[in-house]
Structure formats: C-alpha cells, structure tokens
Jmol script that loads the backbone (N, CA, C; Angstrom):
load data "model"
ATOM      1  N   MET A   1       7.091 -13.590  -1.327  1.00  0.00           N
ATOM      2  CA  MET A   1       8.339 -14.141  -0.866  1.00  0.00           C
ATOM      3  C   MET A   1       9.038 -13.121   0.044  1.00  0.00           C
ATOM      4  N   THR A   2       9.561 -13.583   1.169  1.00  0.00           N
ATOM      5  CA  THR A   2      10.272 -12.701   2.091  1.00  0.00           C
ATOM      6  C   THR A   2      11.773 -12.885   1.923  1.00  0.00           C
ATOM      7  N   GLN A   3      12.458 -11.789   1.751  1.00  0.00           N
ATOM      8  CA  GLN A   3      13.917 -11.808   1.667  1.00  0.00           C
ATOM      9  C   GLN A   3      14.459 -11.219   2.967  1.00  0.00           C
ATOM     10  N   THR A   4      15.387 -11.932   3.586  1.00  0.00           N
ATOM     11  CA  THR A   4      15.952 -11.517   4.870  1.00  0.00           C
ATOM     12  C   THR A   4      17.380 -11.040   4.668  1.00  0.00           C
ATOM     13  N   PHE A   5      17.698  -9.895   5.286  1.00  0.00           N
ATOM     14  CA  PHE A   5      19.028  -9.309   5.172  1.00  0.00           C
ATOM     15  C   PHE A   5      19.551  -8.941   6.544  1.00  0.00           C
ATOM     16  N   ALA A   6      20.776  -9.372   6.833  1.00  0.00           N
ATOM     17  CA  ALA A   6      21.445  -8.975   8.066  1.00  0.00           C
ATOM     18  C   ALA A   6      21.976  -7.558   7.877  1.00  0.00           C
ATOM     19  N   ILE A   7      21.869  -6.750   8.910  1.00  0.00           N
ATOM     20  CA  ILE A   7      22.371  -5.383   8.838  1.00  0.00           C
ATOM     21  C   ILE A   7      23.263  -5.098  10.036  1.00  0.00           C
ATOM     22  N   THR A   8      24.052  -4.059   9.905  1.00  0.00           N
ATOM     23  CA  THR A   8      24.829  -3.536  11.021  1.00  0.00           C
ATOM     24  C   THR A   8      24.425  -2.086  11.228  1.00  0.00           C
ATOM     25  N   VAL A   9      24.497  -1.642  12.462  1.00  0.00           N
ATOM     26  CA  VAL A   9      24.139  -0.264  12.792  1.00  0.00           C
ATOM     27  C   VAL A   9      25.280   0.375  13.562  1.00  0.00           C
ATOM     28  N   ASP A  10      25.721   1.515  13.086  1.00  0.00           N
ATOM     29  CA  ASP A  10      26.703   2.345  13.773  1.00  0.00           C
ATOM     30  C   ASP A  10      26.078   3.724  13.933  1.00  0.00           C
ATOM     31  N   TYR A  11      26.775   4.606  14.584  1.00  0.00           N
ATOM     32  CA  TYR A  11      26.296   5.975  14.760  1.00  0.00           C
ATOM     33  C   TYR A  11      27.339   6.942  14.237  1.00  0.00           C
ATOM     34  N   ASP A  12      26.880   7.987  13.532  1.00  0.00           N
ATOM     35  CA  ASP A  12      27.814   8.975  12.996  1.00  0.00           C
ATOM     36  C   ASP A  12      28.206   9.970  14.085  1.00  0.00           C
ATOM     37  N   GLU A  13      29.005  10.953  13.718  1.00  0.00           N
ATOM     38  CA  GLU A  13      29.521  11.919  14.685  1.00  0.00           C
ATOM     39  C   GLU A  13      28.433  12.803  15.297  1.00  0.00           C
ATOM     40  N   PHE A  14      27.238  12.789  14.711  1.00  0.00           N
ATOM     41  CA  PHE A  14      26.115  13.567  15.231  1.00  0.00           C
ATOM     42  C   PHE A  14      25.139  12.714  16.030  1.00  0.00           C
ATOM     43  N   GLY A  15      25.466  11.429  16.194  1.00  0.00           N
ATOM     44  CA  GLY A  15      24.615  10.531  16.959  1.00  0.00           C
ATOM     45  C   GLY A  15      23.470   9.915  16.171  1.00  0.00           C
ATOM     46  N   ARG A  16      23.478  10.103  14.858  1.00  0.00           N
ATOM     47  CA  ARG A  16      22.432   9.515  14.012  1.00  0.00           C
ATOM     48  C   ARG A  16      22.802   8.088  13.641  1.00  0.00           C
ATOM     49  N   PRO A  17      21.813   7.183  13.620  1.00  0.00           N
ATOM     50  CA  PRO A  17      22.104   5.803  13.236  1.00  0.00           C
ATOM     51  C   PRO A  17      22.386   5.687  11.743  1.00  0.00           C
ATOM     52  N   VAL A  18      23.377   4.860  11.416  1.00  0.00           N
ATOM     53  CA  VAL A  18      23.753   4.574  10.035  1.00  0.00           C
ATOM     54  C   VAL A  18      23.700   3.064   9.876  1.00  0.00           C
ATOM     55  N   GLY A  19      22.789   2.588   9.035  1.00  0.00           N
ATOM     56  CA  GLY A  19      22.633   1.157   8.810  1.00  0.00           C
ATOM     57  C   GLY A  19      23.238   0.745   7.489  1.00  0.00           C
ATOM     58  N   THR A  20      23.868  -0.414   7.471  1.00  0.00           N
ATOM     59  CA  THR A  20      24.425  -0.966   6.243  1.00  0.00           C
ATOM     60  C   THR A  20      24.002  -2.430   6.104  1.00  0.00           C
ATOM     61  N   VAL A  21      23.936  -2.876   4.865  1.00  0.00           N
ATOM     62  CA  VAL A  21      23.654  -4.276   4.562  1.00  0.00           C
ATOM     63  C   VAL A  21      24.947  -4.832   3.979  1.00  0.00           C
ATOM     64  N   PRO A  22      25.738  -5.544   4.804  1.00  0.00           N
ATOM     65  CA  PRO A  22      27.032  -6.038   4.328  1.00  0.00           C
ATOM     66  C   PRO A  22      26.934  -6.941   3.098  1.00  0.00           C
ATOM     67  N   GLY A  23      25.827  -7.639   2.922  1.00  0.00           N
ATOM     68  CA  GLY A  23      25.680  -8.551   1.793  1.00  0.00           C
ATOM     69  C   GLY A  23      25.363  -7.874   0.469  1.00  0.00           C
ATOM     70  N   LEU A  24      25.094  -6.567   0.492  1.00  0.00           N
ATOM     71  CA  LEU A  24      24.766  -5.831  -0.731  1.00  0.00           C
ATOM     72  C   LEU A  24      25.743  -4.671  -0.884  1.00  0.00           C
ATOM     73  N   ASP A  25      26.350  -4.561  -2.040  1.00  0.00           N
ATOM     74  CA  ASP A  25      27.331  -3.505  -2.279  1.00  0.00           C
ATOM     75  C   ASP A  25      26.718  -2.121  -2.138  1.00  0.00           C
ATOM     76  N   ASP A  26      27.385  -1.266  -1.368  1.00  0.00           N
ATOM     77  CA  ASP A  26      27.009   0.146  -1.229  1.00  0.00           C
ATOM     78  C   ASP A  26      25.563   0.357  -0.801  1.00  0.00           C
ATOM     79  N   CYS A  27      25.030  -0.521   0.026  1.00  0.00           N
ATOM     80  CA  CYS A  27      23.654  -0.382   0.491  1.00  0.00           C
ATOM     81  C   CYS A  27      23.691   0.124   1.929  1.00  0.00           C
ATOM     82  N   MET A  28      23.394   1.407   2.094  1.00  0.00           N
ATOM     83  CA  MET A  28      23.415   2.017   3.416  1.00  0.00           C
ATOM     84  C   MET A  28      22.412   3.151   3.478  1.00  0.00           C
ATOM     85  N   ALA A  29      22.021   3.501   4.711  1.00  0.00           N
ATOM     86  CA  ALA A  29      21.074   4.600   4.905  1.00  0.00           C
ATOM     87  C   ALA A  29      21.260   5.158   6.302  1.00  0.00           C
ATOM     88  N   THR A  30      20.842   6.400   6.471  1.00  0.00           N
ATOM     89  CA  THR A  30      20.875   7.048   7.772  1.00  0.00           C
ATOM     90  C   THR A  30      19.512   7.663   8.042  1.00  0.00           C
ATOM     91  N   GLY A  31      19.312   8.122   9.239  1.00  0.00           N
ATOM     92  CA  GLY A  31      18.056   8.764   9.610  1.00  0.00           C
ATOM     93  C   GLY A  31      18.232   9.537  10.899  1.00  0.00           C
ATOM     94  N   ARG A  32      17.221  10.302  11.259  1.00  0.00           N
ATOM     95  CA  ARG A  32      17.279  11.062  12.508  1.00  0.00           C
ATOM     96  C   ARG A  32      17.179  10.170  13.725  1.00  0.00           C
ATOM     97  N   ASP A  33      16.509   9.016  13.557  1.00  0.00           N
ATOM     98  CA  ASP A  33      16.374   8.048  14.639  1.00  0.00           C
ATOM     99  C   ASP A  33      16.372   6.650  14.024  1.00  0.00           C
ATOM    100  N   MET A  34      16.324   5.635  14.875  1.00  0.00           N
ATOM    101  CA  MET A  34      16.402   4.252  14.407  1.00  0.00           C
ATOM    102  C   MET A  34      15.259   3.914  13.455  1.00  0.00           C
ATOM    103  N   GLU A  35      14.047   4.341  13.773  1.00  0.00           N
ATOM    104  CA  GLU A  35      12.888   4.030  12.932  1.00  0.00           C
ATOM    105  C   GLU A  35      13.041   4.606  11.528  1.00  0.00           C
ATOM    106  N   GLU A  36      13.437   5.869  11.450  1.00  0.00           N
ATOM    107  CA  GLU A  36      13.610   6.498  10.140  1.00  0.00           C
ATOM    108  C   GLU A  36      14.740   5.825   9.356  1.00  0.00           C
ATOM    109  N   MET A  37      15.831   5.493  10.035  1.00  0.00           N
ATOM    110  CA  MET A  37      16.940   4.825   9.359  1.00  0.00           C
ATOM    111  C   MET A  37      16.498   3.473   8.808  1.00  0.00           C
ATOM    112  N   LEU A  38      15.742   2.689   9.597  1.00  0.00           N
ATOM    113  CA  LEU A  38      15.284   1.382   9.126  1.00  0.00           C
ATOM    114  C   LEU A  38      14.350   1.520   7.925  1.00  0.00           C
ATOM    115  N   ASP A  39      13.475   2.519   7.947  1.00  0.00           N
ATOM    116  CA  ASP A  39      12.598   2.770   6.799  1.00  0.00           C
ATOM    117  C   ASP A  39      13.424   3.112   5.555  1.00  0.00           C
ATOM    118  N   ASN A  40      14.408   3.997   5.738  1.00  0.00           N
ATOM    119  CA  ASN A  40      15.264   4.396   4.614  1.00  0.00           C
ATOM    120  C   ASN A  40      16.089   3.225   4.097  1.00  0.00           C
ATOM    121  N   LEU A  41      16.590   2.396   5.017  1.00  0.00           N
ATOM    122  CA  LEU A  41      17.397   1.256   4.610  1.00  0.00           C
ATOM    123  C   LEU A  41      16.562   0.224   3.857  1.00  0.00           C
ATOM    124  N   GLU A  42      15.341   0.012   4.310  1.00  0.00           N
ATOM    125  CA  GLU A  42      14.457  -0.915   3.604  1.00  0.00           C
ATOM    126  C   GLU A  42      14.210  -0.429   2.176  1.00  0.00           C
ATOM    127  N   GLU A  43      14.027   0.857   2.005  1.00  0.00           N
ATOM    128  CA  GLU A  43      13.823   1.421   0.668  1.00  0.00           C
ATOM    129  C   GLU A  43      15.074   1.233  -0.193  1.00  0.00           C
ATOM    130  N   GLU A  44      16.254   1.423   0.384  1.00  0.00           N
ATOM    131  CA  GLU A  44      17.500   1.201  -0.358  1.00  0.00           C
ATOM    132  C   GLU A  44      17.631  -0.253  -0.798  1.00  0.00           C
ATOM    133  N   VAL A  45      17.278  -1.185   0.096  1.00  0.00           N
ATOM    134  CA  VAL A  45      17.321  -2.609  -0.249  1.00  0.00           C
ATOM    135  C   VAL A  45      16.341  -2.887  -1.387  1.00  0.00           C
ATOM    136  N   ARG A  46      15.157  -2.317  -1.305  1.00  0.00           N
ATOM    137  CA  ARG A  46      14.146  -2.528  -2.346  1.00  0.00           C
ATOM    138  C   ARG A  46      14.652  -2.024  -3.703  1.00  0.00           C
ATOM    139  N   VAL A  47      15.261  -0.864  -3.738  1.00  0.00           N
ATOM    140  CA  VAL A  47      15.811  -0.309  -4.980  1.00  0.00           C
ATOM    141  C   VAL A  47      16.883  -1.247  -5.528  1.00  0.00           C
ATOM    142  N   TYR A  48      17.730  -1.758  -4.651  1.00  0.00           N
ATOM    143  CA  TYR A  48      18.772  -2.688  -5.071  1.00  0.00           C
ATOM    144  C   TYR A  48      18.156  -3.950  -5.673  1.00  0.00           C
ATOM    145  N   LEU A  49      17.172  -4.518  -5.000  1.00  0.00           N
ATOM    146  CA  LEU A  49      16.545  -5.751  -5.484  1.00  0.00           C
ATOM    147  C   LEU A  49      15.885  -5.557  -6.844  1.00  0.00           C
ATOM    148  N   VAL A  50      15.183  -4.447  -7.011  1.00  0.00           N
ATOM    149  CA  VAL A  50      14.534  -4.166  -8.297  1.00  0.00           C
ATOM    150  C   VAL A  50      15.586  -4.027  -9.395  1.00  0.00           C
ATOM    151  N   SER A  51      16.705  -3.379  -9.088  1.00  0.00           N
ATOM    152  CA  SER A  51      17.764  -3.225 -10.092  1.00  0.00           C
ATOM    153  C   SER A  51      18.384  -4.565 -10.474  1.00  0.00           C
ATOM    154  N   GLU A  52      18.272  -5.553  -9.580  1.00  0.00           N
ATOM    155  CA  GLU A  52      18.796  -6.893  -9.851  1.00  0.00           C
ATOM    156  C   GLU A  52      17.743  -7.818 -10.452  1.00  0.00           C
ATOM    157  N   GLY A  53      16.539  -7.299 -10.705  1.00  0.00           N
ATOM    158  CA  GLY A  53      15.519  -8.074 -11.382  1.00  0.00           C
ATOM    159  C   GLY A  53      14.514  -8.772 -10.477  1.00  0.00           C
ATOM    160  N   TYR A  54      14.565  -8.499  -9.183  1.00  0.00           N
ATOM    161  CA  TYR A  54      13.588  -9.082  -8.266  1.00  0.00           C
ATOM    162  C   TYR A  54      12.329  -8.220  -8.256  1.00  0.00           C
ATOM    163  N   GLY A  55      11.226  -8.785  -7.823  1.00  0.00           N
ATOM    164  CA  GLY A  55       9.965  -8.051  -7.780  1.00  0.00           C
ATOM    165  C   GLY A  55       9.956  -7.002  -6.689  1.00  0.00           C
ATOM    166  N   GLU A  56       9.323  -5.875  -6.981  1.00  0.00           N
ATOM    167  CA  GLU A  56       9.288  -4.809  -5.985  1.00  0.00           C
ATOM    168  C   GLU A  56       8.247  -5.058  -4.903  1.00  0.00           C
ATOM    169  N   ASP A  57       7.450  -6.114  -5.040  1.00  0.00           N
ATOM    170  CA  ASP A  57       6.459  -6.446  -4.030  1.00  0.00           C
ATOM    171  C   ASP A  57       6.966  -7.459  -3.008  1.00  0.00           C
ATOM    172  N   ASP A  58       8.220  -7.906  -3.143  1.00  0.00           N
ATOM    173  CA  ASP A  58       8.784  -8.856  -2.191  1.00  0.00           C
ATOM    174  C   ASP A  58       8.833  -8.227  -0.798  1.00  0.00           C
ATOM    175  N   ASP A  59       8.566  -9.043   0.219  1.00  0.00           N
ATOM    176  CA  ASP A  59       8.703  -8.574   1.595  1.00  0.00           C
ATOM    177  C   ASP A  59      10.175  -8.576   1.958  1.00  0.00           C
ATOM    178  N   ILE A  60      10.570  -7.577   2.747  1.00  0.00           N
ATOM    179  CA  ILE A  60      11.958  -7.440   3.180  1.00  0.00           C
ATOM    180  C   ILE A  60      11.984  -7.475   4.692  1.00  0.00           C
ATOM    181  N   GLU A  61      12.871  -8.306   5.228  1.00  0.00           N
ATOM    182  CA  GLU A  61      13.055  -8.379   6.671  1.00  0.00           C
ATOM    183  C   GLU A  61      14.507  -8.035   6.973  1.00  0.00           C
ATOM    184  N   LEU A  62      14.711  -7.025   7.817  1.00  0.00           N
ATOM    185  CA  LEU A  62      16.047  -6.618   8.226  1.00  0.00           C
ATOM    186  C   LEU A  62      16.306  -7.192   9.617  1.00  0.00           C
ATOM    187  N   VAL A  63      17.401  -7.922   9.783  1.00  0.00           N
ATOM    188  CA  VAL A  63      17.690  -8.587  11.056  1.00  0.00           C
ATOM    189  C   VAL A  63      19.121  -8.293  11.490  1.00  0.00           C
ATOM    190  N   GLY A  64      19.363  -8.522  12.773  1.00  0.00           N
ATOM    191  CA  GLY A  64      20.730  -8.433  13.277  1.00  0.00           C
ATOM    192  C   GLY A  64      21.098  -7.082  13.845  1.00  0.00           C
ATOM    193  N   TYR A  65      20.119  -6.267  14.198  1.00  0.00           N
ATOM    194  CA  TYR A  65      20.417  -4.966  14.757  1.00  0.00           C
ATOM    195  C   TYR A  65      19.826  -4.861  16.156  1.00  0.00           C
ATOM    196  N   ASP A  66      20.339  -3.935  16.918  1.00  0.00           N
ATOM    197  CA  ASP A  66      19.843  -3.668  18.258  1.00  0.00           C
ATOM    198  C   ASP A  66      18.924  -2.448  18.143  1.00  0.00           C
ATOM    199  N   ILE A  67      17.661  -2.621  18.425  1.00  0.00           N
ATOM    200  CA  ILE A  67      16.658  -1.577  18.203  1.00  0.00           C
ATOM    201  C   ILE A  67      16.753  -0.442  19.231  1.00  0.00           C
ATOM    202  N   ARG A  68      17.527  -0.613  20.277  1.00  0.00           N
ATOM    203  CA  ARG A  68      17.638   0.441  21.290  1.00  0.00           C
ATOM    204  C   ARG A  68      18.370   1.658  20.741  1.00  0.00           C
ATOM    205  N   ASP A  69      17.848   2.822  21.021  1.00  0.00           N
ATOM    206  CA  ASP A  69      18.566   4.053  20.712  1.00  0.00           C
ATOM    207  C   ASP A  69      19.552   4.307  21.832  1.00  0.00           C
ATOM    208  N   VAL A  70      20.756   4.737  21.465  1.00  0.00           N
ATOM    209  CA  VAL A  70      21.757   5.077  22.480  1.00  0.00           C
ATOM    210  C   VAL A  70      22.095   6.536  22.396  1.00  0.00           C
TER     211      VAL A  70
END
end "model"
wireframe off; spacefill off
backbone 0.3
color backbone group
C-alpha cells in the first residue's frame, strides 16, 4: 500500500532544505541538500507511521515540493 503525504520545503539560515509534513505532528527533517533531506523526511514519516500501528513496509510518496535547489 502506498501512502502519500504533502510536504513543504523551506530553507534555514545556512541554506539547507528543511522539509515538513503538515499533516503529521512534529514531522520534519533537514539535510545538506534536497536529496538528503527527502531521504531523512521519508524515514521520519516511516517512524511516525510505525508508531501509529501501520506497517513499516508501506510505500511512502512525498509530494508537493519543488525539487530544484536554490
């Protein structure tokens, strides 16, 4: 089963991307670049889902972000 989550991406004072999942409380991640941040955010979503009783093998799709680095 694939679970889809909308995310928002901002940049911190050092220019690193910070992704959040508005639909999940306190679910956010940062990284050195967009790819690392998305990997970290997916892991945070997975941890959240497992804590809520969902299977850890569920596919996760993150949508609603602009993949361009600025």
